[in-house]
Wavefront OBJ file of the C-alpha trace (Angstrom):
o trace
v -16.414 -5.855 -0.205
v -14.366 -8.790 0.948
v -12.268 -7.744 -1.364
v -7.264 -4.061 -5.902
v 9.644 2.816 -10.114
v 10.728 2.854 -13.525
v 10.374 -0.415 -15.416
v 12.597 -1.265 -18.270
v 10.863 -0.114 -21.455
v 11.848 -1.505 -24.772
v 12.575 1.091 -27.384
v 10.069 0.997 -30.140
v 9.833 2.800 -33.446
v 6.926 4.810 -34.736
v 5.746 8.391 -34.808
v 4.488 9.986 -31.615
v 0.929 11.235 -32.074
v -0.606 13.933 -29.889
v -3.030 11.378 -28.470
v -3.311 7.641 -28.966
v -6.279 6.326 -30.837
v -7.814 4.737 -27.787
v -8.459 8.010 -26.014
v -10.252 9.872 -28.802
v -13.621 9.452 -27.094
v -12.320 11.092 -23.936
v -10.738 13.962 -25.835
v -13.845 14.604 -27.889
v -16.496 14.211 -25.237
v -14.753 14.197 -21.857
v -15.035 11.669 -19.046
v -18.226 13.293 -17.726
v -20.095 12.406 -20.911
v -18.603 8.917 -20.910
v -19.706 8.422 -17.310
v -23.250 9.470 -18.231
v -23.794 6.451 -20.516
v -23.300 3.555 -18.002
v -24.883 5.514 -15.163
v -28.007 6.132 -17.247
v -28.289 2.581 -18.503
v -27.936 1.170 -14.977
v -31.195 2.919 -13.935
v -33.464 0.918 -16.252
v -33.085 -2.598 -14.707
v -33.667 -1.165 -11.223
v -36.703 0.773 -12.434
v -38.281 -2.479 -13.692
v -38.128 -4.138 -10.279
v -39.123 -0.907 -8.550
v -42.298 -0.932 -10.659
v -43.168 -4.647 -10.424
v -41.548 -7.888 -9.266
v -43.739 -10.533 -10.847
v -42.176 -13.330 -12.892
v -42.182 -11.687 -16.319
v -40.909 -8.396 -14.947
v -38.093 -10.284 -13.266
v -37.220 -11.983 -16.561
v -37.187 -8.578 -18.264
v -34.934 -7.248 -15.492
v -32.576 -10.224 -15.784
v -32.229 -9.967 -19.571
v -31.785 -6.190 -19.567
v -29.370 -6.320 -16.622
v -27.286 -8.938 -18.456
v -27.156 -6.978 -21.699
v -26.224 -3.743 -19.946
v -23.557 -5.524 -17.868
v -22.029 -6.891 -21.087
v -21.546 -3.299 -22.292
v -21.001 -1.278 -19.115
v -19.863 -3.595 -16.288
v -17.009 -1.974 -14.414
v -16.970 1.123 -16.606
v -18.167 3.518 -13.924
v -15.328 2.511 -11.558
v -12.812 2.516 -14.412
v -13.796 6.009 -15.616
v -13.976 7.336 -12.065
v -10.415 6.198 -11.372
v -9.237 7.751 -14.676
v -11.030 11.000 -13.776
v -9.303 11.067 -10.390
v -5.936 10.378 -12.051
v -6.558 13.371 -14.356
v -6.878 15.734 -11.403
v -4.564 14.301 -8.700
v -0.755 14.347 -8.741
v 1.038 11.015 -8.695
v 2.301 11.394 -5.135
v -1.274 11.478 -3.808
v -3.004 8.963 -6.081
v -2.708 5.943 -3.760
v -4.338 7.893 -0.920
v -7.063 9.330 -3.106
v -7.787 5.948 -4.751
v -8.056 4.567 -1.235
v -10.506 7.325 -0.218
v -12.594 6.583 -3.337
v -12.692 2.901 -2.388
v -13.508 3.802 1.205
v -16.512 5.857 0.051
v -17.638 2.850 -2.001
v -17.233 0.683 1.121
v -19.339 3.123 3.116
v -22.020 3.018 0.418
v -21.911 -0.789 0.582
v -22.546 -0.675 4.332
v -25.437 1.761 3.890
v -26.953 -0.438 1.190
v -26.744 -3.517 3.396
v -28.322 -1.723 6.346
v -31.083 -0.373 4.133
v -31.837 -3.839 2.814
v -32.078 -5.123 6.407
v -34.691 -2.576 7.514
v -36.641 -1.719 4.349
v -39.350 -3.859 2.803
v -38.560 -5.707 -0.437
v -40.657 -3.306 -2.528
v -39.099 -0.246 -0.892
v -35.595 -1.599 -1.365
v -35.853 -1.617 -5.142
v -37.597 1.746 -5.218
v -34.887 3.322 -3.097
v -32.193 1.693 -5.263
v -33.707 3.137 -8.441
v -34.110 6.569 -6.813
v -30.466 6.579 -5.634
v -29.285 5.692 -9.131
v -31.208 8.639 -10.543
v -29.844 10.969 -7.806
v -26.271 9.831 -8.546
v -26.742 10.588 -12.258
v -28.303 14.014 -11.623
v -25.594 14.918 -9.089
v -22.850 13.885 -11.472
v -24.312 15.926 -14.358
v -24.867 19.012 -12.193
v -21.784 19.178 -10.002
v -18.950 17.161 -11.535
v -16.616 19.436 -13.571
v -15.863 18.304 -17.088
v -12.544 16.579 -17.583
v -11.421 16.698 -21.204
v -7.906 15.640 -21.946
v -6.895 18.600 -24.154
v -4.617 20.043 -21.489
v -3.074 16.711 -20.512
v -1.402 15.758 -23.746
v 2.228 14.655 -23.679
v 4.835 17.270 -24.486
v 7.341 16.626 -27.210
v 10.140 17.411 -24.804
v 9.054 15.148 -21.994
v 11.786 12.740 -20.901
v 9.373 9.990 -19.962
v 7.434 7.706 -22.243
v 3.753 7.384 -22.906
v 3.606 3.649 -23.494
v 0.989 3.323 -26.220
v 2.078 6.475 -28.045
v 5.566 5.033 -28.500
v 4.220 1.702 -29.706
v 4.495 0.795 -33.389
v 1.456 2.030 -35.233
v -0.807 -0.535 -36.850
v -1.401 -0.143 -40.566
v -5.100 -0.835 -40.228
v -7.477 -0.767 -37.310
v -11.188 -1.301 -37.949
v -12.386 0.956 -35.137
v -9.693 3.508 -34.409
v -11.308 4.714 -31.200
v -11.836 1.289 -29.606
v -9.218 -0.617 -27.560
v -7.729 -3.733 -29.074
v -5.958 -6.811 -27.771
v -2.709 -5.622 -29.353
v -2.838 -2.417 -27.255
v -3.247 -4.427 -24.088
v -0.358 -6.648 -25.074
v 1.708 -3.526 -25.802
v 1.117 -2.298 -22.255
v 2.088 -5.683 -20.829
v 5.254 -5.997 -22.950
v 6.499 -2.419 -22.624
v 6.315 -2.054 -18.844
v 7.570 -4.794 -16.559
v 5.956 -3.067 -13.617
v 2.584 -3.049 -15.351
v 3.041 -6.719 -16.232
v 3.640 -7.569 -12.536
v 0.612 -5.454 -11.579
v -1.542 -7.300 -14.144
v -0.444 -10.690 -12.789
v -1.144 -9.590 -9.219
v -4.614 -8.347 -10.180
v -5.427 -11.632 -11.896
v -4.431 -13.903 -9.007
v -5.890 -11.539 -6.404
v -9.274 -11.535 -8.141
v -9.218 -15.288 -8.746
v -8.622 -15.690 -5.007
v -11.195 -13.102 -3.954
v -14.008 -14.404 -6.195
v -13.170 -17.982 -5.284
v -13.309 -17.056 -1.617
v -16.699 -15.389 -2.042
v -18.024 -18.315 -4.087
v -17.016 -20.767 -1.353
v -17.653 -18.802 1.804
v -21.448 -18.872 2.092
v -21.665 -22.592 1.368
v -18.900 -23.297 3.866
v -20.441 -21.205 6.697
v -23.906 -22.642 6.095
v -22.626 -26.213 6.096
v -20.250 -25.817 9.066
v -22.077 -23.399 11.381
v -25.598 -23.148 9.932
v -25.302 -19.444 9.243
v -28.479 -17.740 7.947
v -28.901 -14.686 5.753
v -28.843 -12.282 8.698
v -25.483 -13.601 9.908
v -24.106 -13.367 6.345
v -25.290 -9.747 6.193
v -23.677 -9.047 9.588
v -20.315 -10.310 8.279
v -20.582 -8.110 5.174
v -21.478 -5.077 7.248
v -18.537 -5.646 9.618
v -16.220 -6.065 6.621
v -17.618 -2.921 5.000
v -17.150 -0.824 8.163
v -13.608 -2.127 8.594
v -12.835 -1.335 4.949
v -14.290 2.161 5.235
v -12.200 2.946 8.342
v -9.070 1.537 6.719
v -9.371 3.365 3.422
v -10.725 6.659 4.689
v -8.498 7.039 7.761
v -5.481 4.708 7.673
v -4.557 4.629 3.994
v -3.998 8.394 3.572
v -1.491 8.099 6.467
v 0.197 4.819 5.523
v 0.496 5.293 1.759
v 2.921 8.252 1.927
v 4.850 6.585 4.762
v 5.334 3.115 3.244
v 4.676 3.657 -0.460
v 1.993 1.822 -2.425
v 4.356 -1.062 -3.378
v 4.913 -2.042 0.284
v 1.316 -1.332 1.173
v 0.175 -3.573 -1.660
v 2.228 -6.459 -0.280
v 0.949 -5.792 3.253
v -2.643 -5.852 2.029
v -2.138 -9.108 0.101
v -0.418 -10.792 3.063
v -3.238 -9.961 5.451
v -5.826 -10.949 2.834
v -4.164 -14.367 2.654
v -4.156 -14.646 6.470
v -7.825 -13.595 6.483
v -8.767 -16.441 4.109
v -6.644 -19.023 5.935
v -8.417 -18.251 9.204
v -11.751 -18.805 7.510
v -10.628 -22.105 6.017
v -9.722 -23.567 9.447
v -12.566 -21.935 11.404
v -13.288 -24.178 14.380
v -16.112 -22.130 15.945
v -18.827 -19.717 14.782
v -17.001 -16.722 16.328
v -13.894 -17.228 14.201
v -15.431 -15.775 10.981
v -16.375 -12.613 12.888
v -12.871 -12.206 14.260
v -11.336 -12.989 10.877
v -13.470 -10.360 9.188
v -11.790 -7.676 11.286
v -8.523 -8.414 9.498
v -10.019 -6.798 6.401
v -9.060 -3.457 8.021
v -5.514 -4.230 6.744
v -6.309 -6.448 3.733
v -8.387 -3.858 1.924
v -5.305 -1.810 0.945
v -4.424 -4.038 -1.999
v -6.619 -2.956 -4.903
v -6.310 0.869 -4.483
v -2.520 0.463 -4.291
v -2.482 -1.798 -7.330
v -4.502 0.667 -9.414
v -2.307 3.561 -8.276
v 0.829 1.651 -9.316
v -0.684 0.933 -12.736
v -1.803 4.548 -13.093
v 1.743 5.827 -12.626
v 3.150 3.729 -15.453
v 1.468 5.657 -18.257
v 0.789 9.132 -19.491
v -2.183 11.341 -18.571
v -4.042 10.630 -21.813
v -3.768 6.857 -21.264
v -5.368 6.666 -17.826
v -8.656 5.271 -19.057
v -6.885 2.621 -21.076
v -4.712 1.317 -18.259
v -7.620 1.214 -15.772
v -9.725 -0.505 -18.417
v -6.959 -3.053 -18.949
v -6.756 -3.836 -15.231
v -10.582 -4.029 -15.055
v -10.646 -6.398 -18.035
v -8.098 -8.701 -16.409
v -10.137 -8.671 -13.190
v -13.296 -9.488 -15.171
v -11.558 -12.443 -16.833
v -10.492 -13.660 -13.383
v -14.123 -13.299 -12.217
v -15.197 -15.691 -14.962
v -12.450 -18.250 -14.387
v -12.604 -18.389 -10.589
v -16.111 -19.784 -9.983
v -15.487 -22.509 -12.590
v -12.641 -23.738 -10.362
v -13.768 -23.045 -6.817
v -17.499 -23.809 -6.887
v -17.031 -27.513 -7.811
v -14.061 -27.725 -5.444
v -16.092 -26.406 -2.523
v -19.040 -28.671 -3.340
v -16.698 -31.679 -3.392
v -15.088 -31.031 -0.017
v -18.429 -30.241 1.638
v -19.925 -33.496 0.361
v -19.636 -36.979 1.817
v -17.374 -37.986 -1.138
v -14.533 -35.637 -0.173
v -11.048 -37.148 -0.716
v -10.138 -36.097 2.830
v -11.825 -34.168 5.645
v -11.114 -30.495 5.120
v -14.392 -28.571 4.580
v -12.533 -25.310 4.099
v -10.179 -26.682 1.428
v -11.669 -24.484 -1.303
v -11.031 -21.368 0.791
v -7.490 -22.595 1.547
v -6.876 -22.903 -2.198
v -8.102 -19.335 -2.654
v -5.584 -18.310 0.018
v -2.873 -20.121 -1.956
v -3.829 -18.178 -5.116
v -3.575 -14.993 -3.084
v -0.126 -16.061 -1.832
v 0.963 -16.249 -5.468
v -0.240 -12.655 -5.907
v 1.689 -11.673 -2.766
v 4.915 -13.242 -4.062
v 4.456 -11.491 -7.393
v 3.875 -8.156 -5.622
v 7.322 -8.400 -4.015
v 8.812 -8.084 -7.519
v 7.283 -4.631 -7.983
v 10.040 -2.204 -7.093
v 9.453 1.478 -6.333
v 11.090 4.009 -8.616
v 10.828 7.746 -8.637
v 10.986 7.986 -12.406
v 7.564 6.653 -13.173
v 6.062 7.512 -16.539
v 4.695 10.956 -16.237
v 3.895 12.930 -19.393
v 4.457 16.601 -18.737
v 1.473 18.891 -18.825
v 2.507 21.763 -21.069
v -0.287 23.659 -22.788
v 2.077 25.801 -24.844
v 4.142 22.967 -26.256
v 1.800 20.138 -27.180
v 2.939 17.280 -29.331
v 1.923 17.517 -32.956
v -0.258 14.698 -34.485
l 1 2 3
l 5 6 7 8 9 10 11 12 13 14 15 16 17 18 19 20 21 22 23 24 25 26 27 28 29 30 31 32 33 34 35 36 37 38 39 40 41 42 43 44 45 46 47 48 49 50 51 52 53 54 55 56 57 58 59 60 61 62 63 64 65 66 67 68 69 70 71 72 73 74 75 76 77 78 79 80 81 82 83 84 85 86 87 88 89 90 91 92 93 94 95 96 97 98 99 100 101 102 103 104 105 106 107 108 109 110 111 112 113 114 115 116 117 118 119 120 121 122 123 124 125 126 127 128 129 130 131 132 133 134 135 136 137 138 139 140 141 142 143 144 145 146 147 148 149 150 151 152 153 154 155 156 157 158 159 160 161 162 163 164 165 166 167 168 169 170 171 172 173 174 175 176 177 178 179 180 181 182 183 184 185 186 187 188 189 190 191 192 193 194 195 196 197 198 199 200 201 202 203 204 205 206 207 208 209 210 211 212 213 214 215 216 217 218 219 220 221 222 223 224 225 226 227 228 229 230 231 232 233 234 235 236 237 238 239 240 241 242 243 244 245 246 247 248 249 250 251 252 253 254 255 256 257 258 259 260 261 262 263 264 265 266 267 268 269 270 271 272 273 274 275 276 277 278 279 280 281 282 283 284 285 286 287 288 289 290 291 292 293 294 295 296 297 298 299 300 301 302 303 304 305 306 307 308 309 310 311 312 313 314 315 316 317 318 319 320 321 322 323 324 325 326 327 328 329 330 331 332 333 334 335 336 337 338 339 340 341 342 343 344 345 346 347 348 349 350 351 352 353 354 355 356 357 358 359 360 361 362 363 364 365 366 367 368 369 370 371 372 373 374 375 376 377 378 379 380 381 382 383 384 385 386 387 388 389 390 391 392
């Protein structure tokens, strides 16, 4: 919760296929079917703890949760964003992505409040039940979204990045993404490259901040779990208000490029205030800044979405999610030891919040990089033309 223009494109050779290899799953089955898989698998770990919470059941939960996360972590959010991009015009994507994130923030608040007032046994049972309800609701009410009507036209003046890339002579799994496809996205679009760099540093900073914050507050102000929960609830409420009410107004007025920079700047200020907190009320006041800092990720994903064609939405969101996941692995390896060092008696100098300040510095790098993203009206937008589809 504490929280995500037309570039120069190099001309490449190669035949233009009707769809790129990476989207064959979506074309064949549709995003609804693809969403069913991770949502179904996510029920099983929760069901284990809902049934029993003894030691061996917990081990079973932990192993199963880890295995499922290796396959499906982040896929629900990635597919949901791609589904929204299928059905929302480019001019409204930043606002709608923000609303989607705002709903997730509201759900986060509800989950935290439920955990505060429900018993431990009831918490896991409710969690499992809500996962089942989400799956049933999705299967019953979400319209299918196949990509057959969103294929690039031969006559479109814009470029679908991966479809114009040189074709590989051999690919072991034609329907699975590869590192070369990710590199193609990064090399072909300078805007996407800047967005990828911003997402990496922003997630390094955010995860580093979260890895340091609880230790810092406990050591400095003796915060307990209830106070930590209060901070998360305040942040979640501020994020919900920001994304559901403010972002639909500000995104059309400023544009997602400027709003991205605004969000990153206030995120940096938010972390700096935490790092120099001199009293226990400062974290509460600082948390309110998240009402402006939460803009960053929806704007970033909207910018990335506009750089590619309609049948590449899942790929570009997956690429951004993969970069964020890599940052999530790297960040704790850096910030956890750093925080432990400066909270110990062996610190090189007295600055207990130094780890959080370093996270703010990483976010400042993301902010500087975001200033290089320039708006352009000619974003990549493959025309939807059912009567004139590109031939394979």
